[in-house]
C-alpha positions in Angstrom: 99.0 94.4 95.7 100.1 92.2 92.8 98.6 89.1 94.6 95.2 90.8 95.3 92.3 88.5 94.4 90.7 91.4 92.5 93.8 92.1 90.4 94.4 88.4 89.7 90.8 88.1 88.3 91.3 91.2 86.1 94.3 89.4 84.6 92.3 86.2 84.1 94.4 84.3 86.7 93.0 81.5 89.0 91.6 82.9 92.2 90.6 81.4 95.6 87.2 83.0 95.3 85.4 85.4 92.9 86.1 89.0 93.9 83.3 91.3 94.4 82.8 95.1 94.5 79.6 97.0 93.7 79.0 100.2 91.7 77.7 102.9 94.0 78.7 100.8 97.0 79.2 104.1 98.8 76.0 105.9 98.4 72.4 106.9 99.6 71.4 103.3 100.7 73.9 103.7 103.7 72.7 105.6 106.8 76.1 107.1 107.4 76.3 108.5 103.9 72.8 110.1 104.3 73.8 111.6 107.5 76.9 113.1 106.0 74.9 114.4 102.9 72.5 116.1 105.3 75.4 118.4 106.2 77.1 118.9 102.9 76.2 119.0 99.2 77.1 116.2 96.8 79.7 118.4 95.1 81.3 119.4 98.4 81.5 115.7 99.3 83.4 115.0 96.1 85.6 118.1 96.6 86.6 117.5 100.1 89.3 114.7 100.0 88.9 113.7 103.7 85.1 113.2 103.2 85.4 111.3 99.9 88.0 109.1 101.5 85.8 108.5 104.6 82.7 107.3 102.6 84.8 105.2 100.2 86.7 103.4 103.0 83.6 103.0 105.2 81.6 101.3 102.5 84.4 98.8 101.9 84.7 98.1 105.6 81.0 97.6 106.1 80.6 95.3 103.2 83.8 93.4 103.1 84.3 93.9 99.3 87.5 93.0 97.5 87.9 96.5 96.0 86.8 100.0 96.9 85.9 102.6 94.2 86.9 106.2 94.6 83.9 108.4 95.7 83.5 111.0 92.9 81.5 111.6 89.8 82.1 111.1 86.1 81.3 114.8 85.3 84.0 116.4 87.6 86.2 116.5 84.6 84.0 119.0 82.8 85.1 121.6 85.4 88.7 121.2 84.2 87.4 122.2 80.7 85.9 125.5 82.1 82.2 124.5 82.4 79.9 124.9 85.4 78.6 121.8 87.2 75.8 121.5 89.6 73.5 118.8 90.9 69.8 119.7 91.1 67.5 117.5 93.2 65.1 115.8 91.0 66.9 116.8 87.8 70.3 115.4 88.2 73.5 116.9 86.9 73.3 120.3 85.1 76.2 121.7 83.0 76.4 125.3 82.0 76.6 126.5 79.4 75.6 123.6 77.2 78.0 123.1 74.3 75.8 122.9 71.2 77.8 124.2 68.3 81.3 124.4 66.8 81.9 127.9 68.2 81.1 126.6 71.7 83.5 123.7 71.2 86.2 125.9 69.9 85.8 128.1 73.0 86.4 125.3 75.4 89.8 125.6 77.2 92.3 122.9 77.3 91.8 120.9 80.4 94.0 121.6 83.5 94.3 118.3 85.5 95.6 120.2 88.5 92.1 121.7 89.0 91.1 118.2 90.1 93.9 117.9 92.7 91.3 117.2 95.4 90.5 113.9 93.6 94.1 112.8 93.6 94.5 113.7 97.2 91.4 111.6 98.1 93.0 108.7 96.2 96.1 109.0 98.3 94.1 109.1 101.5 92.0 106.1 100.5 95.0 104.0 99.5 96.7 104.7 102.8 93.7 103.6 104.8 92.7 100.6 102.8 94.3 97.1 103.7 97.0 96.1 101.2 94.8 93.3 99.9 92.0 95.6 99.0 92.2 97.2 95.6 91.4 100.7 94.9 89.6 101.5 91.7 89.8 105.1 90.2 87.4 106.0 87.4 86.2 108.5 84.8 83.4 108.9 82.3 84.1 107.9 78.7 84.3 110.6 76.0 80.9 109.8 74.5 79.0 110.0 77.8 80.8 113.1 79.0 80.2 114.8 75.6 76.5 113.9 75.7 76.1 115.6 79.1 78.1 118.6 77.9 75.9 119.0 74.7 72.5 118.3 76.3 73.3 120.2 79.4 72.1 117.3 81.6 70.5 113.9 81.3 68.7 113.0 78.0 66.4 110.3 76.8 67.0 110.7 73.0 70.2 112.6 72.8 68.8 114.8 70.2 71.4 117.6 70.4 74.3 115.2 70.8 73.4 113.2 67.7 72.8 116.4 65.7 76.4 117.4 66.2 77.8 113.9 65.9 76.1 113.3 62.5 75.8 116.8 61.2 79.3 118.3 62.0 81.8 115.6 62.2 84.6 118.1 62.5 83.1 119.8 65.5 82.4 116.3 67.1 85.9 115.2 66.5 87.3 118.4 68.1 85.1 117.9 71.1 85.8 114.2 71.6 89.6 114.7 71.2 89.5 117.5 73.8 87.6 115.3 76.2 89.8 112.3 75.6 92.9 114.3 76.4 91.3 115.6 79.6 90.2 112.1 80.6 93.6 110.5 79.9 95.4 113.1 82.1 92.7 112.8 84.8 92.9 109.0 85.1 96.7 108.9 84.8 96.9 111.3 87.8 94.6 109.0 89.8 96.9 106.0 89.0 100.0 108.1 90.1 98.2 108.9 93.4 97.6 105.2 94.1 94.6 103.8 92.1 95.4 100.1 91.5 92.9 99.8 88.6 90.5 102.1 86.8 87.0 101.9 85.3 85.9 103.9 82.2 82.1 104.4 82.4 80.2 104.9 79.2 76.8 105.1 80.7 74.9 106.4 77.5 76.7 104.7 74.6 74.0 102.1 74.4 72.0 104.6 72.3 74.3 103.8 69.3 74.5 100.9 67.0 77.8 99.1 66.4 78.5 101.0 63.2 78.1 104.3 64.7 80.0 103.3 67.9 82.9 102.2 65.7 83.0 105.5 63.7 82.1 108.2 66.2 83.1 106.7 69.6 85.7 103.9 69.5 88.7 106.1 68.5 88.3 108.3 71.5 87.6 105.7 74.1 90.7 103.9 72.7 92.7 107.0 72.9 92.0 107.3 76.7 92.6 103.6 77.4 95.8 103.3 75.3 97.3 106.3 77.2 97.2 104.4 80.6 100.0 102.2 82.0 99.9 98.7 80.5 100.1 96.9 83.8 97.2 98.7 85.4 93.8 96.8 84.9 91.3 98.9 82.8 87.5 98.1 83.1 85.4 99.2 80.3 81.8 99.4 81.2 78.7 100.7 79.3 74.9 100.3 79.9 72.8 98.8 77.2 75.7 97.5 75.3 74.8 93.9 74.6 75.1 94.6 70.9 78.5 96.6 71.4 80.5 94.1 73.4 83.0 93.1 70.7 83.5 96.8 69.8 83.9 97.7 73.4 86.7 95.0 73.7 88.3 96.4 70.6 88.3 99.9 71.9 90.4 98.7 74.8 90.5 97.6 78.4 91.6 94.4 80.1 88.0 93.7 81.6 84.6 94.3 79.9 81.8 95.3 82.3 78.5 93.7 81.5 75.1 95.2 82.3 72.2 93.2 83.7 70.4 92.9 80.4 73.1 90.7 78.9 73.6 87.1 80.3 77.2 86.5 81.1 77.3 83.2 79.3 76.3 85.0 76.0 78.8 87.7 76.8 81.5 85.0 77.1 80.6 83.7 73.7 81.4 87.1 72.2 84.4 88.0 74.3 86.3 84.7 74.5 88.9 84.8 77.3 88.5 88.5 78.0 87.7 88.8 81.7 84.3 90.1 82.5 82.6 92.0 85.3 79.0 91.9 86.4 76.1 91.6 86.4 73.3 91.1 88.9 70.3 93.3 88.4 70.4 95.9 91.3 66.7 95.6 91.7 67.2 92.1 92.9 68.7 93.4 96.1 65.3 94.9 97.0 63.9 91.4 97.1 64.3 88.6 99.6 67.5 86.6 100.1 66.2 83.4 98.5 65.8 85.3 95.2 69.1 87.1 95.7 70.9 83.7 96.3 69.3 82.0 93.3 70.1 84.9 90.9 73.7 85.3 92.3 74.4 81.7 91.9 73.1 81.9 88.3 75.6 84.8 87.5 78.4 82.8 89.1 77.6 79.8 87.0 77.3 81.7 83.8 80.6 83.5 84.3 82.6 80.6 85.5 85.4 80.7 88.1 88.2 82.4 86.2 88.3 85.9 84.8 85.2 87.1 86.6 84.6 90.0 88.9 81.2 89.9 90.5 79.3 93.2 90.4 75.9 94.5 89.7 74.8 95.4 86.2 74.4 99.1 87.3 74.6 101.0 90.6 73.1 100.1 94.0 69.6 101.7 94.2 68.9 104.1 97.1 66.2 101.9 98.9 68.4 98.8 99.0 68.8 97.3 102.6 72.5 97.3 103.6 72.0 93.8 105.1 71.0 92.5 101.7 74.3 93.9 100.2 76.3 92.3 103.0 74.5 89.1 102.3 75.4 89.2 98.7 79.0 89.8 99.3 79.4 87.0 101.8 77.3 84.7 99.5 79.6 85.3 96.5 82.7 84.7 98.5 81.3 81.5 100.1 79.8 79.9 97.0 82.8 80.7 94.7 85.3 79.5 97.2 83.4 76.1 97.3 83.4 75.8 93.5 
């Protein structure tokens, strides 16, 4: 696996072609996934290792990507902290009870990573089924994003409750973030022990903060998670809406910085220097025709350059996306980048 094209790109080494994988590459846009979901709930799919492995490996085989990402969810870790997790159609994830004051934070138990053993078993099954040259990416949610879900009880637009605690009770905020960071570190390390070749830390909501608040309230805890991982394992650090936070995200840790679709890669390179980057085609483009997809994909490759770049979307694949367009993108990236 040391010679995997994906892992070489993570290390900033020369590669024969730009590796590509896609966030949510196993998901609702695939017919086989929809058929499976018609029989089991999303959480059951996450909790049954053989099913999680099936959808993970199938997507990689269909698309021909250079890496597979474990099928799971960033919020599974909250169950190890003693909270309830459900996914409600139309409303997204719901966490009960919401954690909205110091007493609730104090009442959270210390996470037991063994409660997520089904995730580690899925990793083992996937790694055994994938070809040696295909990397397996494990992942988790970053402390800020997980904390915001726990405090809000679900998705939020303005993060009112989160910011009230963050600004108004820094002691409670610190206690919560440290507890999540410890749980997340243990969770990711167990994925690595089970066979994950690389990991991604998703900070989906951190773009709601400015660089100063990120540095004060978030960076120490993301850094705590990433610093606790084995040095030789590539760590991708991705956040949405983080064009103003790239230097801080790099400082927080990780060997690769994921870039969303709102930040051109050449501008990201100016801020990040030689740090490898991942991204960043707008997922909506995969709903258009192939001429537009090719034009925009070539632009991403040109902006990034041939070394230290992993091609991805700037966010997850959208449910209406035609599978053939995704296959076209994967083949195109391989072909164009191999030709220089």
